[in-house]
ZATORDREN-972034 format. One line per 10 residues: their letters; for each residue x negated, z, y of C-alpha. Coordinates in pm, whole numbers, plus 50000, padded with zeros to 5 digits. Each point is the difference from the previous one (the first is absolute). Layout:
A) X,Z,Y ~ ...
This chain:
MPADQPGNED) 53857,55130,46376 ~ 50008,49974,50385 ~ 49810,49706,50150 ~ 49772,50227,50204 ~ 49865,50175,49692 ~ 49641,49908,49887 ~ 50115,49844,49678 ~ 50216,49747,50181 ~ 49729,49858,50225 ~ 49952,49618,49991
TSRTVRSEHG) 49667,49922,49827 ~ 50022,49623,50041 ~ 49846,49996,50345 ~ 49647,49865,50002 ~ 49847,50247,50243 ~ 50078,50372,49980 ~ 49844,50288,50190 ~ 49803,50271,49823 ~ 50186,50338,50006 ~ 49675,50198,49997
TLLEQVAVAV) 49891,49826,50310 ~ 50333,50062,50173 ~ 49991,50374,49918 ~ 49665,50020,50173 ~ 50137,49815,50298 ~ 50308,50227,50040 ~ 49986,50383,49999 ~ 50227,50128,49719 ~ 50126,50357,49971 ~ 50084,50127,49645
FGLDESHRIR) 50222,50304,49947 ~ 50254,50127,49745 ~ 50343,50160,50036 ~ 50171,50215,49738 ~ 50367,50028,49909 ~ 50062,50235,50292 ~ 49843,49757,50245 ~ 49691,50215,50055 ~ 49649,49869,50018 ~ 49823,50046,49667
WWGPGAQALF) 49707,49753,50033 ~ 49798,49928,50314 ~ 49717,49750,50029 ~ 49727,49955,50266 ~ 50177,49700,50145 ~ 50313,50207,50051 ~ 49803,50254,50200 ~ 49869,49719,50225 ~ 50344,49844,50040 ~ 50212,50313,50057
GYDTGSALAR) 49744,50260,50129 ~ 50061,50270,49736 ~ 49714,50133,49789 ~ 50062,50056,49629 ~ 50061,50379,50032 ~ 50260,49968,50272 ~ 50174,49698,49844 ~ 50051,50107,49636 ~ 50338,50163,49935 ~ 50114,49903,50351
PGAALFPAAD) 50335,49825,50012 ~ 49964,49625,50012 ~ 50228,50001,50307 ~ 49698,50123,50199 ~ 49858,49647,49981 ~ 50300,49853,50182 ~ 50170,50059,50327 ~ 50319,50213,49985 ~ 50291,49812,49861 ~ 50296,49940,50237
GDLPDPAALL) 50352,50096,49907 ~ 50105,49898,49653 ~ 49688,49790,49922 ~ 49834,50107,49670 ~ 49668,50171,49988 ~ 49737,49723,49977 ~ 49799,50191,49738 ~ 50315,50042,49789 ~ 50074,49629,50045 ~ 49660,49904,49865
VEQSRARGYW) 50045,50221,49693 ~ 50358,49884,49930 ~ 49927,49628,50040 ~ 49687,50024,49784 ~ 50199,50173,49724 ~ 50271,49740,50029 ~ 49792,49681,50044 ~ 49671,50087,49837 ~ 49807,49826,50285 ~ 50112,49982,50353
RVRLPARHRD) 49850,49911,50336 ~ 50130,50082,50338 ~ 49904,50030,50370 ~ 50076,50340,50157 ~ 49897,50191,50307 ~ 49730,50260,49911 ~ 49866,50297,50195 ~ 49641,50108,50041 ~ 49926,50373,50003 ~ 49944,49977,50375
GTVFDCGFRV) 50355,49878,50041 ~ 49922,49632,50047 ~ 50256,49773,49839 ~ 49889,49661,49859 ~ 50141,49723,49786 ~ 49888,50033,49636 ~ 50043,49799,49690 ~ 50066,50183,49671 ~ 49980,49887,49639 ~ 50131,50260,49757
FPVTGPDESV) 50022,50010,49616 ~ 50050,50279,49743 ~ 49710,50142,49795 ~ 50084,50212,49690 ~ 49751,50248,49853 ~ 50013,50243,49702 ~ 50107,50293,50225 ~ 50174,49843,50298 ~ 50111,49680,50166 ~ 49922,49910,50357
VMALASRGSE) 50066,49712,50233 ~ 49671,49846,50122 ~ 50003,49846,50350 ~ 49756,49749,50158 ~ 50029,50004,50380 ~ 49829,49785,50268 ~ 50054,49950,50365 ~ 50253,49722,50060 ~ 49779,49829,50266 ~ 49716,49962,49748
LDRVKTNLAF) 50231,49870,49735 ~ 50141,49747,50243 ~ 49651,49881,50094 ~ 49898,49948,49640 ~ 50325,49832,49908 ~ 49967,49763,50297 ~ 49643,49915,49906 ~ 50099,49941,49635 ~ 50290,49781,50101 ~ 49774,49799,50227
LDALFETCPI) 49733,49957,49732 ~ 50254,49907,49738 ~ 50153,49739,50227 ~ 49658,49876,50105 ~ 49884,49934,49645 ~ 50333,49856,49892 ~ 50094,49772,50293 ~ 49686,49942,50215 ~ 49901,49629,50004 ~ 49637,50098,50051
GLVMLDQDLR) 49791,50067,49691 ~ 49926,50368,49947 ~ 49740,50136,49759 ~ 49841,50326,49894 ~ 49665,49984,49822 ~ 49807,50275,49827 ~ 49636,50077,50051 ~ 49903,49728,49754 ~ 50216,49754,50194 ~ 50259,49975,49729
FLHLNQALAD) 50368,49954,50074 ~ 50205,50322,50015 ~ 50310,49887,50193 ~ 50110,49678,50167 ~ 50323,49841,50116 ~ 50173,49690,49891 ~ 49887,49799,50305 ~ 49637,50038,49896 ~ 50085,49925,49638 ~ 50164,49672,50111
MDGLTIEEHL) 49692,49906,50199 ~ 49780,50046,49693 ~ 50241,49832,49766 ~ 50007,50295,49756 ~ 50253,50274,49929 ~ 49943,50355,50129 ~ 49931,50117,49646 ~ 49735,49731,49954 ~ 49815,50142,50300 ~ 49989,50367,49908
GRRLDDVMIT) 49660,50115,49873 ~ 49827,49670,50077 ~ 49710,49970,50239 ~ 50064,49842,50335 ~ 49760,49710,49949 ~ 50169,49915,49667 ~ 50318,49919,50193 ~ 49888,49888,50347 ~ 49732,49734,49935 ~ 49772,49898,50290
SDGGEFMRMV) 49706,49762,50032 ~ 49817,50185,50273 ~ 49711,50133,49791 ~ 50156,50351,49967 ~ 50046,50057,50371 ~ 50365,50104,49961 ~ 49926,50258,49730 ~ 49712,50143,50207 ~ 50241,50043,50290 ~ 50248,50187,49777
RGVATQGRPV) 49730,50223,49853 ~ 49887,50082,50351 ~ 50349,50131,50073 ~ 50001,50207,49683 ~ 49652,50150,50026 ~ 49944,50020,50376 ~ 50356,50038,50129 ~ 49973,49700,50226 ~ 50344,49849,50064 ~ 50041,49624,50025
VGSLVGMRGA) 50267,49838,50216 ~ 50123,49642,49981 ~ 49699,49848,49819 ~ 50080,49639,49887 ~ 49894,49939,49643 ~ 50032,49681,49797 ~ 50096,50061,49638 ~ 50208,49899,49703 ~ 50236,50224,49806 ~ 49940,50027,49623
GHPDRDQVRS) 50353,49865,49943 ~ 49947,49711,50246 ~ 49656,49857,49901 ~ 50059,49666,50174 ~ 50139,50135,50325 ~ 49763,50085,50282 ~ 50119,50282,50224 ~ 49890,50161,50320 ~ 50099,50367,50021 ~ 49977,50245,50287
VSLFPLSGAA) 49857,50316,49840 ~ 50018,50350,50153 ~ 49848,50286,49800 ~ 49976,50378,50051 ~ 49858,50286,49793 ~ 50222,50233,49796 ~ 49837,50339,50046 ~ 50145,50181,49699 ~ 50161,50268,50218 ~ 50283,50214,49859
GSRPGVGGLL) 49903,49915,49643 ~ 50039,49623,50038 ~ 49750,49763,49846 ~ 49712,49874,50218 ~ 49963,49626,50035 ~ 50104,49717,50227 ~ 50333,49905,50149 ~ 50068,49651,50128 ~ 50236,49759,50171 ~ 49972,49632,49924
LDMTDREEAV) 50187,49721,50176 ~ 49997,49638,49882 ~ 49882,49802,50300 ~ 49954,49670,49818 ~ 50281,49812,50175 ~ 49897,50132,50340 ~ 49636,49921,49942 ~ 50090,49653,49880 ~ 50213,49959,50313 ~ 49709,50120,50216
VEATAARQRL) 49766,49762,49825 ~ 50244,49712,50041 ~ 50062,50092,50366 ~ 49624,50012,50056 ~ 49962,49664,49829 ~ 50281,49855,50208 ~ 49841,50133,50315 ~ 49668,49848,49896 ~ 50171,49669,49936 ~ 50157,50011,50345
DLLDRASRSI) 49667,50092,50151 ~ 49840,49706,49820 ~ 50267,49763,50130 ~ 49955,50134,50352 ~ 49625,49958,49978 ~ 50053,49646,49860 ~ 50228,49905,50291 ~ 49734,50123,50241 ~ 49697,49859,49822 ~ 50105,49668,49847
GNTLDVMVTA) 50028,49691,50221 ~ 49810,50122,50308 ~ 49821,49662,50014 ~ 50096,49642,49916 ~ 49711,49970,49760 ~ 50092,49945,49639 ~ 49686,50169,49859 ~ 50034,50299,50230 ~ 50372,50040,49916 ~ 49931,49996,49627
RELVDVAVPA) 49720,50249,50045 ~ 50237,50229,50190 ~ 50244,49997,49707 ~ 49724,50100,49761 ~ 49879,50276,50230 ~ 50354,50144,50021 ~ 50039,49997,49622 ~ 49659,50139,49896 ~ 49975,50289,49929 ~ 50336,50129,50128
FSDASVVELV) 50208,49794,49760 ~ 49765,49862,49739 ~ 49640,50014,49874 ~ 49947,49625,50047 ~ 50175,49712,50170 ~ 49957,49625,50054 ~ 50182,49742,50207 ~ 50011,49639,49891 ~ 50155,49688,50154 ~ 50164,49750,49765
QWRDEHADFD) 49850,49654,50025 ~ 50316,49790,49960 ~ 49954,49631,49929 ~ 50334,49945,50171 ~ 50140,50303,50179 ~ 50351,49848,50001 ~ 50008,49908,49631 ~ 50170,50223,49741 ~ 49776,50243,49817 ~ 49897,49866,49659
PSLPLDTRRI) 49915,50293,49767 ~ 49840,49766,49750 ~ 49712,49931,50232 ~ 49707,50232,50093 ~ 50035,50187,50327 ~ 49699,49979,50228 ~ 49935,50261,50269 ~ 49731,50084,50257 ~ 49902,50364,50024 ~ 49956,50092,50365
AWGTTLPPPA) 49983,50381,50002 ~ 49918,50275,49754 ~ 49903,50365,49980 ~ 49958,50283,49749 ~ 49891,50361,49982 ~ 49917,49979,49628 ~ 49637,49987,49879 ~ 49845,49689,49845 ~ 50100,49762,49853 ~ 50322,50024,50208
PELVGGLERV) 49836,49866,50323 ~ 49875,49693,49807 ~ 50344,49951,49851 ~ 50188,49993,50330 ~ 49735,49840,50219 ~ 49816,49769,49760 ~ 50229,49701,50031 ~ 50128,49782,50283 ~ 50198,49747,49796 ~ 50228,50126,49717
SYPPGSTVHQ) 50202,49799,49747 ~ 50278,50168,49802 ~ 50108,49833,49679 ~ 50365,49908,49924 ~ 50196,50297,49867 ~ 49802,50258,50195 ~ 50157,50302,50164 ~ 49920,49836,50332 ~ 50221,49704,49901 ~ 50275,50246,49913
MVRTGRPVSV) 49972,50165,50341 ~ 49999,49666,50185 ~ 50296,49873,49800 ~ 50215,50307,50074 ~ 49864,50071,50347 ~ 50004,50374,49924 ~ 49723,50258,49956 ~ 49903,50085,49645 ~ 49799,50291,49855 ~ 49809,49946,49676
PVDDEFVSRT) 49755,50205,49798 ~ 49646,49869,49959 ~ 50022,49945,49627 ~ 49889,49727,49763 ~ 50315,49799,50058 ~ 49962,49998,50381 ~ 49629,49917,49977 ~ 50045,49717,49752 ~ 50292,49847,50195 ~ 49849,50029,50347
VVRRSRARLL) 49619,49968,49983 ~ 49846,49682,49865 ~ 49629,50075,50008 ~ 49868,50256,49753 ~ 49749,50142,50248 ~ 50281,50071,50249 ~ 50214,50148,49726 ~ 49724,50238,49905 ~ 49961,50105,50366 ~ 50373,50071,50021
VESGLSRILL) 49999,50210,49682 ~ 49691,50197,50114 ~ 50112,50038,50363 ~ 50192,50320,49941 ~ 50330,49847,50110 ~ 50291,50106,49780 ~ 50290,49839,50181 ~ 50049,49715,50248 ~ 50282,49935,50240 ~ 50049,49642,50120
APLIARGTVQ) 50210,49923,50306 ~ 50071,49650,50136 ~ 49929,49912,50362 ~ 50312,49805,50088 ~ 50050,49821,50331 ~ 50245,49721,50094 ~ 50138,50020,49646 ~ 49666,49918,49835 ~ 49753,50224,49817 ~ 49700,49965,50229
GIAMFGRSAA) 49776,50238,49813 ~ 49964,50305,49778 ~ 49917,50364,50076 ~ 49867,50197,49702 ~ 49966,50377,49981 ~ 49823,50177,49715 ~ 49986,50363,49894 ~ 49773,50180,49756 ~ 50118,50239,49732 ~ 49905,50289,50230
RPAFTDEDTA) 50300,49922,50221 ~ 50372,49997,49911 ~ 50142,49671,49879 ~ 50191,49789,50249 ~ 50362,50116,50032 ~ 50307,49796,50097 ~ 49959,50139,50351 ~ 49638,49883,50006 ~ 50109,49656,49891 ~ 50251,49989,50284
LAGELASRAA) 49729,50121,50237 ~ 49766,49725,49886 ~ 50268,49746,50059 ~ 50056,50134,50354 ~ 49626,49993,50074 ~ 49971,49646,49865 ~ 50304,49890,50204 ~ 49854,50128,50321 ~ 49655,49861,49924 ~ 50147,49660,49897
LCLDNARLYS) 50168,49957,50337 ~ 49676,50087,50183 ~ 49794,49776,49772 ~ 50241,49712,50046 ~ 49989,50038,50377 ~ 49623,50008,49985 ~ 49986,49691,49779 ~ 50239,49811,50226 ~ 49797,50109,50299 ~ 49677,49889,49832
RVQDIALTLQ) 50153,49662,49925 ~ 50117,49959,50360 ~ 49663,50108,50126 ~ 49821,49763,49765 ~ 50227,49719,50129 ~ 49925,50096,50362 ~ 49629,50019,49937 ~ 50002,49667,49813 ~ 50199,49844,50283 ~ 49773,50140,50268
RALLPTAPGT) 49681,49889,49828 ~ 50154,49655,49949 ~ 50070,49978,50372 ~ 49660,50120,50111 ~ 49734,49733,50048 ~ 49820,49910,49676 ~ 49729,49804,50188 ~ 49971,50104,50366 ~ 49862,49748,50242 ~ 49620,49964,50021
SPYVDVAHRY) 49769,49902,50282 ~ 49623,49963,50036 ~ 50019,50234,50292 ~ 50216,50274,49854 ~ 49931,50201,49679 ~ 50298,50199,49881 ~ 50047,50292,49762 ~ 50357,50114,49938 ~ 50169,50279,49802 ~ 50361,50069,49910
VPGSRATEVG) 50071,50337,49835 ~ 50365,50066,49903 ~ 50141,50349,50037 ~ 50041,50242,49705 ~ 50278,49951,49746 ~ 50191,50275,50180 ~ 50000,49832,50339 ~ 50113,49644,49912 ~ 49844,49680,50114 ~ 49995,49956,50376
GDWYDVINQP) 50000,49693,50226 ~ 49630,49975,50094 ~ 49851,49648,50029 ~ 49712,49801,50136 ~ 49873,49645,50030 ~ 49702,49801,50113 ~ 50089,49659,50155 ~ 49765,49721,50096 ~ 50074,49825,50331 ~ 49858,49694,50164
GNRVALVVGD) 49690,50031,50223 ~ 49809,50262,49803 ~ 50274,50258,50045 ~ 50112,50246,49735 ~ 50319,50211,50023 ~ 50012,50343,49843 ~ 50344,50155,49961 ~ 50104,50340,49857 ~ 50353,50133,49984 ~ 50223,50274,49861
VMGHGVPAAA) 50373,49984,49939 ~ 50165,50341,50011 ~ 50161,50098,49666 ~ 49915,49979,49637 ~ 50080,49809,49686 ~ 50126,49644,49954 ~ 50171,49972,50341 ~ 49676,50091,50180 ~ 49799,49761,49785 ~ 50246,49719,50062
AMGRLRITAK) 50001,50066,50377 ~ 49624,50005,49999 ~ 49991,49660,49828 ~ 50226,49843,50260 ~ 49791,50132,50287 ~ 49669,49894,49842 ~ 50122,49648,49922 ~ 50149,49967,50348 ~ 49683,50129,50166 ~ 49788,49755,49805
ALARHVREPA) 50221,49706,50096 ~ 50003,50103,50367 ~ 49622,50055,50007 ~ 49947,49623,49938 ~ 50187,49906,50312 ~ 49997,50298,50238 ~ 49665,50083,50157 ~ 50104,50292,50216 ~ 50028,50332,49800 ~ 50264,50146,50229
VLLAELDACA) 50219,49691,49958 ~ 49960,50009,49623 ~ 50113,50368,49990 ~ 50299,49911,50217 ~ 50102,49730,49753 ~ 49938,50240,49712 ~ 50216,50264,50173 ~ 50286,49751,50031 ~ 49964,49916,49629 ~ 50010,50368,49910
QEAGIELATC) 50319,50053,50195 ~ 50165,49700,49839 ~ 49900,50121,49652 ~ 50129,50352,50065 ~ 49653,50153,49982 ~ 50051,50305,50220 ~ 49647,50131,50027 ~ 49663,49848,49923 ~ 49655,50021,50155 ~ 49748,49722,50033
LYLVYDADTG) 49654,49936,50142 ~ 49897,49643,50063 ~ 49638,49910,50092 ~ 49847,49660,50054 ~ 49616,49980,50006 ~ 49846,49695,50160 ~ 49647,49941,49871 ~ 49924,49753,50280 ~ 50063,50260,50274 ~ 49924,50326,49816
HARIAGAGHP) 50329,50137,50126 ~ 50302,50143,49818 ~ 50351,49986,50135 ~ 50225,50280,49867 ~ 50372,50085,50012 ~ 50165,50301,49839 ~ 50353,50101,49907 ~ 49995,50378,49953 ~ 49702,49978,49759 ~ 49691,50230,49987
PPMVVRPDGT) 49725,49853,50223 ~ 49714,49789,49859 ~ 49640,50126,50009 ~ 49678,49813,50077 ~ 49684,50107,49826 ~ 49710,49875,50216 ~ 49663,49908,49849 ~ 49850,50324,50129 ~ 50259,50206,49811 ~ 50217,50079,50303
VDVVDEVLGV) 50373,49993,49919 ~ 50251,49899,50269 ~ 50375,50044,49978 ~ 50203,49724,50162 ~ 50298,50211,50099 ~ 50148,49770,50266 ~ 50202,49804,49746 ~ 50255,50250,49865 ~ 50330,49832,50109 ~ 50340,50065,49844
PLGVGGHAFG) 50093,49936,49636 ~ 50153,49676,49881 ~ 50376,50005,49966 ~ 50060,50215,50307 ~ 50034,49710,50245 ~ 50025,50006,50375 ~ 49626,50057,50065 ~ 49727,49754,50082 ~ 49671,49997,49813 ~ 49666,49976,50175
TTDIEVPDGS) 49666,49849,49892 ~ 49663,50178,50040 ~ 49675,49805,50014 ~ 49674,50164,49893 ~ 49646,49880,49946 ~ 49868,50065,49652 ~ 49622,50020,49964 ~ 49848,49781,49736 ~ 49978,50178,49663 ~ 50274,50247,50087
VLALYTDGLV) 50264,50108,49749 ~ 50367,49989,50085 ~ 50207,50264,49819 ~ 50378,49953,49959 ~ 50207,50245,49787 ~ 50343,50157,49946 ~ 50102,50356,50070 ~ 49960,50106,49638 ~ 49626,50016,50066 ~ 50016,50231,50302
ETRGQDIDVG) 50329,50188,49982 ~ 50086,50268,49749 ~ 50278,50260,49992 ~ 49908,50311,50194 ~ 49705,49837,50185 ~ 49997,49847,50346 ~ 49921,49628,50003 ~ 49719,50056,50248 ~ 49817,50195,49732 ~ 50030,49707,49765
LAALRTELGR) 49881,49752,50267 ~ 49699,50219,50067 ~ 49914,50016,49630 ~ 50029,49620,49970 ~ 49767,49953,50300 ~ 49749,50230,49842 ~ 50021,49820,49667 ~ 49959,49659,50157 ~ 49700,50117,50206 ~ 49786,50087,49697
APMPLEAMAD) 49679,49813,49920 ~ 50052,49624,49975 ~ 50099,49871,49657 ~ 50158,49691,49843 ~ 50367,49953,50083 ~ 50125,50054,49643 ~ 49804,50327,49970 ~ 50125,50105,50343 ~ 50360,49934,49895 ~ 49958,50202,49681
HVIDDLLPDP) 49846,50296,50182 ~ 50276,50010,50260 ~ 50276,49986,49737 ~ 49833,50260,49775 ~ 49920,50248,50274 ~ 50318,49981,50211 ~ 50295,49947,49769 ~ 50178,50326,49899 ~ 50079,50092,49640 ~ 50282,49946,49917
LSDDTVLVLA) 50067,49702,50223 ~ 50287,50046,50234 ~ 50028,49636,50113 ~ 49869,49644,49947 ~ 49675,49918,50168 ~ 49843,49675,50123 ~ 49647,49969,50128 ~ 49850,49672,50134 ~ 49636,49990,50109 ~ 49866,49681,50164
RVRRSERSPG) 49630,49953,50097 ~ 49989,49734,50265 ~ 49730,49757,50115 ~ 49998,49762,50294 ~ 49978,49623,49950 ~ 49715,49784,50131 ~ 50233,49888,50279 ~ 50044,50353,50130 ~ 49847,50048,50347 ~ 49807,50297,49866
MG) 49842,49786,49728 ~ 49862,49731,50225
């Protein structure tokens, strides 16, 4: 039997078109030809296709339906009859002619029909253009269902599977046959409370199409595999006899969504590192630096975080894992509810027993992520009350990262997450290591700076007078206030020196610079000034000698104010080397500024110093100070001098109280420089002319 006969059609294909539906989509003319090639049967479709009504068509030669044959070509109507008799079923494309003379391409399918009285050849005819359109559509649909990598589905009104392609079957992990007749939600399992099925029903009942909706689900054949699918749905109207329902296209977006999630996480990690580089280490304060690390981590990276410094007995000795490890917790933070705040902030000193996870991290020098389970708690936490806090804190996993600097574990950074957040990944562990590395360098710099500053402060205090000179005619109150931790120790100094003949020398100085070099230079100048004061009576001469000493010692810039009060005369002789001027608070509250003694700083050389002589009324207060008291960044020094005059001119009070008030009211917060204040209330001796 020929391959184009109905009995030879391939029935193994999964998706076939319905013939009834196709006949309604393509206009078909039905007519019959007898043995003499005349029209014996004429249907309504034939009238529409060829233009002849039944009366005028019957008994007409079939040749009337075709354009005139050229030359020796056979009559088309005769050809149809002969081929049908010979083949039984035959199809062909021939030119046809409408009654109005129009010629058009037409497809014919002919086959013989035998009755009790006569036999005829029945013909089915359709316009060739319509046949081509349907054939193209069918070919496209067949190829689409067979080769398209996107999942295709047709559902009935009850949302049961009617048709689908292999791509969708593979997504679900079932065969095509295992799908057919089953409900959609039996195969595509979601955990969205029915939202997906409500969306599909909306398409079926209300005709609302859905385009590109992302839905998380699992296929019935892949119960352990989470998927993200892009779902597009459209209504099937039931036109041309087809079943109403829902059509859909589904694309597995799992890999892409995972890539997007990972890219987002990577971008967040980079943002966190960028924020850390900008936020951590802005000061040289250990506590502030540790706090900055915690603020970067919580809540962007973790729900809780602590920073601890290891208290090594010998920082250079090898780590002994058989001994407890003691730390000092210096920063902490959490967004979790109680008792988490008590857990992270309730301790300052921590001791980890041998064999703890902390020991493991210190031994390897690498970050480690551990679950908060019975093993971790029993190995790491000694006190039962603390263990209970850890268990009840809501933390499910902890990531420990060493703070390594100069080849030594200086401390520990811990990051904790609750079960509401994803567990730490390998990328998170690497990020924690990077955060800890950056913080460790900043913390180590801050610790070294603190040590140097402590040394400088200790040196400076050791070089300042522990017991300034005393006199029955001069009462002294003095204050030294070091700068903030961020500004380093400066070179401010002072001294009170007894001299023969009821004279007392007051000296205040300031070496430019900070730290140990400034403190050492200050010590040299103070000791030299004290030695010179015992032998040199003239202030200007003493400053000249001090200037020569500064040049020999390589001290490039220092200021100094030297004042000698003589109780027998009631006069003060003053010389200055670039230092702020002294002030005299008279008994009536008037404050005078002695600004004739400015001079040039020590260490400059090449300039002579002058001495100014003033009379000091009995009971007056002499005020000597350094620029830290009157000069602040962004403010003119004249403003500071005016404020000091106002403060000194307040109601009379004891010297110690006056010194406290001046310091409390005038010093900025935070301090930008060291500050020295010396207040001396003077009285004249009995030998003074004014006391006779």
